[in-house]
Residue, then its C-alpha position, 0 to 999 in steps of 0.5 A: m884439470t885445465v882447458c886453454g889455461n883455465e881451470c875446469k871446475f868439476d860439476a858433481a851435479s852433471s856428472t855420472s858414473t861414466k861421465a865426468v863434467c867440468n865447467v870453464p869460463a867463456l873462452s873467447t875465439t874470433y869465431s865465438e866473438y863473431c857469434l856471441g860477442i863475449t869479449e870487451k872491445t878496447f884499445l890494444a895495449g902491448t909491448p912494441f917490438a921491432d928490428t930496430q928496438a930503439q925505434a919501436q915505440l915511434a910506430f905506436n905514437a898515436e900519429n897517423q903518419l908513422d915515424y918508424s923507419s928501418a934501412n934493414s932489409g928484413c925489417f919488422v915492427g909489431t906488439d907483443l900482447g903477452e902469452g895467450n892473448v890475441g888482437v883483432l883489428s876491425 
């Protein structure tokens, strides 16, 4: 069995004839991070995307002033952190 993509390992010692118990690794949510601090703080790294893909990297060049611009009315820019991952800016 899996929980949020993590294997839930059967715990025979804690299980009974009417209850099956399994254990998963710590799951990080914004609430659990706030209460428990279970994640490691690090720089966000991902794959940039934008409405003008050729310029997507310009928005993430470590400069305080962005070099990204778009003439599209529905412009957007972001970073894909991968399936199941989230980033929190603080």
